[in-house]
VEXDREN-505952 format. One record per atom (N, C-alpha, C): residue in three letters; x, y, z. Coordinates in steps of 0.2 Angstrom, whole numbers, plus 5000, padded with zeros to 4 digits. Atoms other than C-alpha are relative to their C-alpha. Last residue first. Layout:
residues N
ALAXYZ ...
END
This chain:
residues 287
LYS500749985001 LYS560956625618 LYS499950085001 ILE500249995007 ILE562756585616 ILE499350034999 LYS499549975003 LYS563556585634 LYS499750034993 ASP500049944997 ASP561956535643 ASP500550054997 LEU500549965003 LEU561756395631 LEU500050075003 ILE499849985007 ILE563456325635 ILE499550054998 SER499549955000 SER563056335654 SER500250024993 GLU500349944998 GLU561356245651 GLU500650055000 LEU500449975006 LEU562256105642 LEU499750075001 GLU499549985005 GLU563556075656 GLU499650034994 ALA499749944998 ALA562156075669 ALA500550034995 LEU500549945002 LEU561155955659 LEU500450065002 THR500549984995 THR562655825660 THR499650064998 ASP500150064995 ASP563755725649 ASP499450025005 THR499650004993 THR563755855635 THR499849945004 SER500350054995 SER563255875617 SER500550005006 PHE499550024995 PHE563456005603 PHE499749955005 ILE500250064997 ILE562656055587 ILE500549985005 ILE499450044997 ILE562956235581 ILE499649945004 TYR500150044994 TYR561856315568 TYR500649985003 GLY499550064999 GLY561756435553 GLY499849965006 LEU499449985002 LEU560956605549 LEU500649955001 ARG499550014995 ARG559156555550 ARG500750014997 ASP499749934998 ASP557956625537 ASP500649995005 LEU499549985006 LEU557456455529 LEU500450065001 SER499450034999 SER556756405546 SER500550014995 SER500150075001 SER555356535544 SER500749975001 LYS500750015001 LYS555056715549 LYS499949924999 ILE500050075001 ILE556756755556 ILE499249985000 LEU500450024995 LEU556856945553 LEU499949924998 THR500650035002 THR558356975542 THR499649975006 LYS500549974995 LYS559757075550 LYS499349974998 SER500649975003 SER560956965540 SER499650035006 TYR500549974996 TYR562656885544 TYR499550044996 PRO499949925000 PRO563356775531 PRO499550035005 ARG500249975006 ARG563056585535 ARG500250085001 ILE500149934999 ILE563956485549 ILE499950034993 ASP500049975006 ASP563756295550 ASP499950085001 TYR500349935000 TYR564156185564 TYR500050024993 ARG499949975006 ARG564756015570 ARG499650065000 SER500050065004 SER564955905586 SER500150034992 ILE500349995007 ILE565456045597 ILE500049944996 HIS500750035000 HIS565755985615 HIS499750014993 ALA500050075001 ALA567656005613 ALA499349975000 ASP500250034994 ASP567556195611 ASP499949924999 HIS499950075001 HIS568456255596 HIS499849965006 SER499650024994 SER568456435602 SER500249925000 GLU499349995001 GLU567956485585 GLU500449985006 ILE499850045005 ILE566256405587 ILE500850014999 PHE500050074997 PHE565956495603 PHE500349954995 GLU499450004995 GLU566456665595 GLU500149935003 VAL499450015005 VAL565256625580 VAL500650005005 CYS499950065002 CYS563856595593 CYS500649994996 ARG499850054994 ARG564156745603 ARG500149934997 THR499349994998 THR564156855587 THR500249955005 TYR499550025005 TYR562656775579 TYR500750015003 ASN499450044997 ASN561556785595 ASN500649984995 GLN499849984993 GLN560356925590 GLN500649965003 PRO499749935000 PRO560356915571 PRO500250025008 ASN500449955002 ASN560056725572 ASN500350075001 LEU499849945000 LEU561056565573 LEU499550054997 PHE499949975007 PHE560256405577 PHE500250075001 GLN500249924999 GLN560656315593 GLN500150034993 VAL499949965005 VAL560556125592 VAL499850075001 CYS500349945001 CYS560756025608 CYS500250034993 SER499849985007 SER561255855615 SER499650074999 TYR500449945002 TYR561255785632 TYR500250024994 ARG499649945000 ARG561855605636 ARG499550064999 SER500449954997 SER561155435641 SER500450075000 ARG499749954996 ARG561855295630 ARG499550055003 LYS499350034998 LYS561455135621 LYS500450055004 LYS499649944998 LYS559555165620 LYS500749975002 THR499750014993 THR558755005612 THR500550065001 VAL500249944997 VAL557755055596 VAL500350005007 ASP499750014993 ASP558454915585 ASP499950075003 ILE499749954998 ILE557254885570 ILE500350005007 THR500149984993 THR556754725563 THR500550055002 GLU499650034995 GLU556854715544 GLU499950025007 GLY500350054996 GLY555454755533 GLY500449965005 LEU499850065003 LEU556554845520 LEU499649945004 SER500349995007 SER555755015524 SER500149934997 ILE500750004999 ILE555954975543 ILE499750004992 LYS500350074998 LYS557754935540 LYS499349995000 VAL499950045006 VAL558155095530 VAL499749935002 LEU500549985005 LEU557255205543 LEU500149954994 ASN500750044998 ASN558155105557 ASN499550024994 GLY499950085001 GLY559855155549 GLY499449975001 LEU500050005008 LEU559255345548 LEU500149924999 MET500649995003 MET558755335567 MET500049994992 ASP499949985007 ASP560255255573 ASP499450014997 VAL500450035005 VAL559955255592 VAL500150034993 GLY499750055004 GLY561455305602 GLY499649964996 THR500250074998 THR560355395615 THR500449954996 SER500350014994 SER560955575616 SER499849935002 LEU499549974995 LEU562155595601 LEU499749985007 PRO499550044999 PRO561055475590 PRO500550035006 VAL500250064998 VAL559455575594 VAL500649955001 LEU500150004993 LEU560355745592 LEU499849935003 ASP499549984996 ASP561155715575 ASP499849995008 SER499450025003 SER560155645561 SER500650015005 THR499950085001 THR558555625570 THR500749994997 ILE500350044994 ILE558455805578 ILE500249934999 TYR499550034997 TYR559555895564 TYR499849965007 ASP499749964996 ASP558156015560 ASP500649975004 GLY499449965003 GLY557155875553 GLY500350045005 GLY500049934998 GLY556055745562 GLY500650034997 LEU499549984995 LEU555955575553 LEU500050085001 ARG499350005003 ARG554355545543 ARG500550015006 CYS499850075001 CYS552455515545 CYS500750004997 ALA499850025007 ALA552155695551 ALA500349935000 ILE499650065001 ILE551055735566 ILE500249994993 GLU500050035007 GLU550455905570 GLU500449945001 ILE500049945006 ILE549956025584 ILE500049974993 ILE499650025006 ILE549455885596 ILE499950054995 PHE500449995006 PHE548955955613 PHE500449994994 ALA499550005006 ALA549655885629 ALA499550014994 GLY499750065003 GLY548655925644 GLY500450014995 GLY500650045003 GLY547456065650 GLY500349944997 SER500450034994 SER548856135662 SER499449964997 ASN500249954995 ASN549956165647 ASN499649965005 LEU500250034993 LEU550956055635 LEU499850065004 LYS500049944995 LYS551156095616 LYS499749975007 VAL500550004994 VAL551555945605 VAL500150075004 GLU499949934996 GLU552455925588 GLU499450015005 THR500649964998 THR552455745582 THR500250065004 HIS499749944997 HIS553855665571 HIS499450045002 SER500449945000 SER553455485565 SER500350065004 PRO499949964995 PRO554355335559 PRO499550055001 CYS499749945002 CYS553655195548 CYS500250045006 ASN499450015004 ASN552955025549 ASN500350064997 ASP499750074999 ASP551255075555 ASP500650004995 LEU499350015002 LEU550255235557 LEU500349945002 GLY499850075003 GLY548455205559 GLY500750004997 ILE499849995007 ILE547955385562 ILE500149944996 ILE500649985003 ILE547055335578 ILE500150014992 ASN500450055001 ASN548555235584 ASN499350024996 ILE499750055005 ILE549755375581 ILE499549944998 ALA500149975007 ALA548555495590 ALA500349964995 LYS500750005002 LYS548455385605 LYS499950034993 ILE500150075002 ILE550355355605 ILE499250004998 VAL499750015007 VAL550555545605 VAL499949934998 GLU500449975005 GLU549255575619 GLU500349994993 ALA500750035001 ALA550055445630 ALA499650034995 ALA499950065003 ALA551855505628 ALA499349964998 ILE499849995007 ILE551455685632 ILE500049934996 ILE500549975003 ILE550555645648 ILE500150014992 GLY500650055001 GLY551855515653 GLY499450034997 TYR499850045005 TYR553255645650 TYR499549954999 GLU500149975007 GLU552355765660 GLU500249964994 ASP500750005002 ASP552255645674 ASP499850044994 ALA500250075002 ALA554155605674 ALA499250004998 ALA500150044995 ALA554555795674 ALA499749934998 ILE500750014998 ILE555155885659 ILE500049955006 ARG500049994993 ARG556855955653 ARG499250005002 ALA500449944997 ALA556755875636 ALA500150015007 PRO500850014999 PRO558055745631 PRO499750075003 GLU500250075000 GLU558655825620 GLU500549975006 ILE499750034995 ILE558656015618 ILE499849935001 HIS500350064998 HIS558156105602 HIS500549975006 THR499650054996 THR558456285600 THR499649945001 ASP499449974999 ASP557756415588 ASP500549965004 GLU499650034995 GLU556156345581 GLU500750025000 VAL499450035003 VAL555256475571 VAL500449965006 PHE499950064996 PHE553456515577 PHE500649964997 PHE499750055003 PHE553056695571 PHE500249945005 GLY500650045002 GLY551856825578 GLY500349944996 GLU500249985006 GLU553156965579 GLU499449954997 ASP500349945000 ASP553356945597 ASP499850034994 GLU500749994997 GLU553456765595 GLU499750075000 GLY500549965004 GLY554956775583 GLY499350015003 ILE499849935001 ILE556056635591 ILE499550044995 ILE500249975007 ILE555556475598 ILE500250075000 LEU500149934998 LEU556256355611 LEU499950044993 LYS499949955005 LYS555956165608 LYS499950075003 GLU500349934998 GLU556156025620 GLU500250054995 THR499649945001 THR556455855612 THR499750065002 VAL500449945000 VAL555655695617 VAL500550065000 ALA499849944997 ALA556555535611 ALA499550065001 ILE499249995000 ILE556455365605 ILE500250065004 ILE499849935000 ILE554555325608 ILE500850005001 SER499549984995 SER554255155603 SER500250074999 THR499749945000 THR552555105594 THR500650015006 ARG499749984994 ARG552054935591 ARG500450064999 GLY500549984995 GLY550754895577 GLY500350025007 LYS500550054998 LYS551954795567 LYS499650015006 GLN499950065004 GLN553354925568 GLN499549955002 THR500550054999 THR553055105574 THR500149944995 PHE500150055005 PHE554555215576 PHE499449955002 THR500250074999 THR554455375586 THR500249954994 GLU499850045005 GLU555155545589 GLU499849935001 VAL500050074998 VAL554155665599 VAL500249964994 SER500250055005 SER554255855598 SER500249935002 PHE499650065000 PHE554055985612 PHE499949964993 GLU500050045006 GLU553356155615 GLU500549945000 ARG499450025002 ARG552856235631 ARG500049964994 GLY499750054996 GLY551156315633 GLY500749994997 ASP499449984996 ASP549856425625 ASP500349945003 ILE499950054995 ILE548656355611 ILE500750035004 PHE499350014998 PHE548056485599 PHE500049965006 ASP499949974994 ASP546356445591 ASP500749995003 GLU500150044994 GLU546556395573 GLU500150045007 ILE500049954995 ILE546356475556 ILE499849965007 LEU500350014994 LEU546756345543 LEU500150065005 VAL499649984994 VAL547156395525 VAL499649985006 GLN500450004994 GLN546656325508 GLN500450025006 GLY500449944999 GLY547256365491 GLY499650005006 LYS500850025000 LYS547656175488 LYS499650075000 ARG500150035007 ARG549556215484 ARG499249994999 SER500550065000 SER549556325500 SER499949984993 TYR499650064999 TYR551056445502 TYR499649934999 SER499450005005 SER550256595495 SER500449945000 LEU500350025007 LEU548656565505 LEU500549994995 ALA500150075000 ALA549756575521 ALA499749974994 LEU499350045000 LEU550356745516 LEU499949935000 ASP499850005007 ASP548556805511 ASP500749975000 PHE500450055004 PHE547956745528 PHE500350004993 ALA499850074999 ALA549356825538 ALA499649954995 ASP499350015003 ASP548956995530 ASP500249935001 LYS500149995007 LYS547056985534 LYS500749994996 LEU500350065003 LEU547356915551 LEU500050004993 GLN499450055000 GLN548557055556 GLN499749944996 ALA499549975005 ALA547157185551 ALA500649954999 LEU500350015007 LEU545857085560 LEU500550024995 SER500449955003 SER546957085576 SER499749984993 ASP500349974994 ASP548056975587 ASP499450054998 VAL500349945001 VAL548756855574 VAL499650035006 ARG500649984995 ARG549956715576 ARG499850074999 GLN500049934997 GLN550856665560 GLN499550005005 VAL500350024993 VAL551256505550 VAL500150075004 GLY500749985000 GLY551556545531 GLY499749995007 ARG500249955005 ARG553156445530 ARG499350025001 SER500349944997 SER553456355547 SER499950064995 ALA499449954998 ALA554656235538 ALA499750065003 SER499550034995 SER553156145530 SER500550065001 SER499449975000 SER551556175519 SER500549975005 ASP499550055003 ASP549956085516 ASP500750034998 VAL500250074998 VAL548456165526 VAL500649954997 PRO500250035006 PRO549256345525 PRO499949925002 LYS499550055003 LYS549356415543 LYS499749974993 VAL500250015007 VAL548556555553 VAL500549964997 VAL499450025004 VAL548656545572 VAL499749994993 TYR500150065005 TYR547256645581 TYR500749984998 PRO499650025005 PRO547256765596 PRO499949944996 PHE499250005000 PHE545956835595 PHE500349975007 GLU499850034993 GLU544056785596 GLU500849995000 GLN499949944995 GLN543456905582 GLN500349975006 TYR499650024995 TYR543356795566 TYR500350055005 LEU500450044995 LEU541856835556 LEU500449985006 SER500349954995 SER542756985548 SER499649965005 LEU499550004994 LEU543856855539 LEU499750045005 ASP500149944997 ASP542356815526 ASP500450015007 THR500249994993 THR543056665517 THR500050075003 GLN500749975000 GLN543056665498 GLN499850015007 GLN500049935002 GLN544956645496 GLN499350035001 ASP499749995006 ASP544956485507 ASP499950074998 CYS500249945003 CYS544556435525 CYS500450004993 LEU499750005006 LEU544556285536 LEU499750064996 TYR500549985005 TYR544156325554 TYR500450004993 PHE499849985007 PHE545056255569 PHE499550014995 ALA500649995004 ALA544856225588 ALA500350034993 PRO500349935000 PRO546556165594 PRO499450004996 THR499849965006 THR546855975597 THR499750075000 HIS500049934999 HIS546755855611 HIS500350044994 VAL499349984998 VAL546355685604 VAL500050085001 GLY499949984993 GLY544455645606 GLY500850015001 SER499750054996 SER544255545590 SER500250015007 ARG500550065000 ARG543155655580 ARG500249955005 LEU500649984997 LEU544255805584 LEU499549955001 PHE499849994993 PHE545855715580 PHE499350025004 LEU500050074997 LEU545155655563 LEU500150015007 GLU500750035001 GLU544655835558 GLU500049935004 ARG500449974995 ARG546355905564 ARG499349975000 GLN499750034994 GLN547255775553 GLN499650035006 LEU500250064999 LEU546155815538 LEU500249975007 TYR500750004999 TYR546455995540 TYR499749935001 LYS500149984993 LYS548355985542 LYS499250005002 ASN500549955000 ASN548555885526 ASN499850025007 THR499849955004 THR550155785524 THR499550064999 CYS499449974997 CYS549955665538 CYS500250064996 ILE500149974994 ILE548155625533 ILE500650045003 LYS500449945002 LYS548555595515 LYS499950045007 ALA499649955003 ALA550055475520 ALA499650074999 VAL499649984995 VAL548855375531 VAL500450064998 ASP500549964996 ASP547655355517 ASP500450035006 GLU500149945003 GLU549055295506 GLU499650055004 SER500550005005 SER549655165518 SER499950074997 MET500749984998 MET551255175527 MET499549994995 
END
């Protein structure tokens, strides 16, 4: 990608500004720093986040001025630039979209459904990824159109992208686009398990200027369930059952730690099934 594209994809404020000018669905936002008078913000709820961090660090929903002040200080501590975004809260279901763009042509490889933990405390940590997402064909179309529009406006080319989206009655809202492969085992495990597309191999190819292969070779369901203090025992029992659907897992020592970011998780289980019913049955056991 170009240097300008890289700057836009690693600075949430520049990205929001570009989307606002270009008509991409995006939350209302306000760039703030240490000198900002937070008492001016009264239309709660808001989402507070550093302009240049990742892994959900410093990202929090706030419903009062007192919460805003605490969340602002936390977000500021994670920002290398000393800048924070205060955004209007967008309700809706959450998804991520994995793509490759080569020579100006974007291919959507997968749409992943995301379930969140910590919302009651104001946090937005991804707890479950389900692929493919449980969405209707028209919802897929709405998400795909908005994501491709945003990619074209940014000017992404000859690289992958990972886009976070919220879907509600108002349409698909772009929360963030990163010019990289998706983390949290989405592109390393879930996409290959559900589609057969080699995301890491394609990354090497696109970096070398070779033609990528995004043809889907299978149609299965895959999931990663992260361990947290609430599901820890059930997840460990499922892992110890040696269920044939399990692809791989990691168990970390139990802790009552509040899950504020992805770094606080207690492990994960990755599994795949032939049918959605099988996948949902496993989730019912462990969630």
